[in-house]
C-alpha positions in Angstrom: 0.0 0.0 0.0 1.1 3.6 -0.5 1.5 6.0 2.4 -2.0 7.4 1.6 -3.4 3.9 1.9 -1.6 3.3 5.2 -2.9 6.6 6.5 -6.5 5.6 5.7 -6.1 2.2 7.2 -4.5 3.4 10.4 -6.7 6.5 10.6 -3.7 8.8 10.9 -2.7 11.9 9.0 0.0 11.3 6.4 2.1 14.0 8.2 2.0 11.9 11.4 3.4 8.9 9.5 6.2 11.0 8.1 7.0 12.4 11.6 7.2 8.8 12.8 9.7 8.1 10.0 11.7 11.1 11.0 11.8 9.9 14.7 12.8 6.4 13.6 9.6 4.9 15.0 8.5 3.3 11.7 10.6 1.1 9.4 11.4 2.5 6.0 9.1 1.4 3.2 10.1 -0.8 0.3 11.0 1.4 -2.7 9.5 0.8 -6.1 10.9 3.5 -8.2 10.0 6.8 -6.5 7.1 5.3 -4.5 7.3 3.9 -1.0 5.3 0.7 -0.5 4.1 -0.3 3.0 2.9 -3.6 4.3 1.5 -5.5 7.3 4.6 -4.8 9.5 4.0 -1.1 9.2 0.3 -1.5 10.2 1.4 -3.5 13.2 4.0 -1.0 14.2 1.5 1.8 14.1 -0.9 -0.3 16.2 1.9 -0.9 18.7 2.8 2.8 18.9 -0.9 3.7 19.5 -1.2 1.0 22.2 1.9 2.4 24.0 0.7 5.9 23.8 -2.6 4.9 25.4 -0.5 3.4 28.3 1.1 6.8 28.8 4.5 6.4 27.0 6.0 9.4 25.3 7.1 9.1 21.6 10.7 9.4 22.8 10.2 6.5 25.3 8.6 4.4 22.5 11.6 5.1 20.3 14.0 3.9 23.0 11.8 0.8 23.6 11.7 -0.1 19.9 15.5 0.5 19.6 16.1 -1.9 22.5 13.7 -4.5 21.0 15.4 -4.4 17.6 18.7 -4.8 19.5 17.5 -8.1 20.9 15.9 -7.2 24.2 12.9 -9.3 25.4 10.0 -7.0 24.8 7.5 -9.6 23.7 5.2 -8.6 26.5 4.3 -5.5 24.5 3.3 -7.6 21.5 0.5 -9.6 23.1 2.1 -11.6 25.9 0.7 -10.9 29.4 2.7 -8.4 31.4 4.3 -5.1 30.5 7.9 -4.1 29.9 9.4 -1.5 32.2 9.7 2.0 30.8 9.8 5.4 32.3 6.4 6.9 32.5 5.4 10.3 31.2 4.6 12.6 34.2 1.1 14.0 34.2 0.1 17.5 35.3 -3.4 17.6 37.0 -5.5 20.4 38.3 -6.8 20.1 41.8 -10.3 19.0 40.6 -8.7 16.5 38.2 -6.6 15.0 41.1 -9.6 14.8 43.3 -11.6 13.1 40.5 -8.9 10.4 40.3 -8.4 10.1 44.0 -11.3 11.3 46.1 -10.5 12.1 49.6 -7.0 13.4 48.9 -7.1 16.7 50.6 -5.8 18.5 53.7 -3.6 16.3 55.8 -3.7 13.4 53.4 -2.7 15.7 50.5 0.3 16.9 52.5 1.1 13.2 53.2 0.9 12.4 49.5 3.3 15.2 48.7 5.7 14.0 51.4 5.5 10.4 50.0 6.4 11.7 46.5 3.1 10.6 45.0 2.3 14.2 43.9 4.2 17.5 43.8 2.6 21.0 43.9 3.1 22.5 40.4 1.8 26.0 39.4 -2.0 25.9 39.8 -2.1 22.1 40.2 0.0 19.0 40.8 2.6 17.0 39.0 2.2 13.2 39.2 5.6 11.6 38.5 4.1 8.1 38.3 0.6 7.9 37.0 0.8 4.1 37.7 1.4 4.7 41.4 -1.5 7.1 41.5 -3.7 4.5 39.9 -2.4 1.9 42.4 -3.4 4.1 45.3 -6.8 4.9 43.8 -7.5 1.2 43.1 -6.5 0.3 46.7 -8.6 3.0 48.2 -11.6 2.1 46.0 -11.3 -1.5 47.2 -11.6 -0.3 50.8 -8.0 0.1 51.8 -7.3 3.2 54.0 -5.8 6.0 51.9 -3.2 6.6 54.6 -2.0 3.0 54.4 -1.7 3.3 50.6 0.3 6.5 50.9 2.6 4.8 53.4 3.2 2.1 50.8 4.2 4.7 48.3 6.4 6.5 50.8 8.2 3.3 51.7 8.7 2.4 48.0 10.2 5.8 47.3 12.5 5.8 50.3 13.9 2.3 49.5 14.3 3.1 45.8 16.1 6.3 46.7 18.6 4.3 48.7 19.0 1.8 46.0 19.5 4.5 43.4 22.2 6.1 45.5 24.1 2.7 45.6 23.7 2.1 41.9 24.8 5.7 41.1 27.9 5.2 43.2 28.7 2.0 41.3 28.2 3.6 37.9 30.2 6.8 38.6 33.0 5.3 40.7 33.5 2.0 38.8 31.7 1.5 35.5 32.2 4.8 33.8 36.0 5.1 34.7 36.4 1.5 33.3 35.1 2.5 29.8 36.0 6.2 29.7 39.5 5.5 28.1 37.9 3.6 25.2 34.7 5.6 24.5 34.1 9.2 23.6 31.2 11.1 25.2 28.7 10.0 22.6 29.6 6.4 23.2 29.3 6.7 26.9 25.9 8.5 26.5 24.7 5.6 24.2 25.8 3.0 26.7 24.1 4.8 29.6 20.9 5.3 27.6 20.6 1.6 26.7 21.8 0.6 30.1 19.1 2.7 31.8 16.3 1.0 29.8 17.6 -2.5 30.4 18.1 -1.7 34.1 14.4 -0.6 34.3 13.3 -3.8 32.7 15.5 -5.9 34.9 14.4 -4.2 38.1 10.8 -4.8 37.2 11.4 -8.5 36.5 13.5 -9.1 39.7 11.1 -7.1 41.8 8.1 -9.1 40.5 9.9 -12.4 41.3 11.1 -11.3 44.7 7.8 -9.8 45.7 5.9 -13.0 44.8 8.4 -15.0 46.8 8.1 -12.7 49.8 4.3 -12.8 49.7 4.3 -16.5 49.6 6.7 -16.7 52.5 4.5 -14.2 54.6 1.4 -16.2 53.6 2.7 -19.3 55.5 2.1 -17.6 58.8 -0.8 -15.3 58.0 -4.4 -15.9 59.0 -5.5 -15.4 55.4 -2.5 -17.3 54.0 -4.6 -19.7 51.9 -6.4 -16.8 50.3 -3.1 -15.0 49.5 -1.6 -18.2 47.9 -4.7 -18.8 45.8 -4.7 -15.2 44.6 -1.0 -15.4 43.7 -1.5 -18.6 41.8 -4.3 -17.0 39.7 -2.1 -14.1 38.6 1.1 -16.0 38.1 2.4 -15.5 34.5 3.1 -19.2 33.9 5.0 -18.8 30.6 8.6 -18.7 29.4 10.1 -17.7 26.0 12.8 -19.6 24.2 15.7 -17.9 22.3 13.5 -17.4 19.3 10.9 -15.5 21.3 8.3 -18.3 21.1 6.2 -18.5 24.2 5.7 -21.8 26.1 3.3 -22.4 28.9 4.8 -23.7 32.2 3.0 -26.5 34.0 1.3 -25.2 37.2 
């Protein structure tokens, strides 16, 4: 199909498709003389971009994701496999009414507590939400009947522990890793290494955290009054699949 055909099928303006080309989000078309010919892989790529945008990823973040995928990283979760690859989120700026609509009851003392926990930050006439996913987590927990104060404590604990971990990792990178490669790489090479490393680190942290959190919950369930309920719930949400080196997904016996 031509670029006009692709635009009609994807319901996007032609100029948007050209912008995606300029940002290296879309593979180059096959050339037939002076005409670019597009196919199914271009349709699928546009569908993937739209799906990631709906999840809150910026175009720059999607570009980094696709670059890592094409370099061999395991990003099959974003192509239909349950789960989600770890990427930095796009911060969201909300007015006070919009924040209240997403999280009713967040006012006064609780709002100050949310700011202290790092869930929201005062910004101009509203609030900046660094992680929309954490805001949704707190809102879901509160809607399910969990005290808002307890959910904010969870976010505060997470932020505190991740800050400590980030300090340790930064020390390792600055004191040991960068000096080891600096003699062999120019600034552009170091920047490229850090950019790819950051993305892969985010993915790895999500995978390891998911694994360790499940193990910790199972361990705590052994001595908990509702331990059987916790175990049953964890079993229902377990991924239960692995991929081989070709990316093919296999179910794991339960």
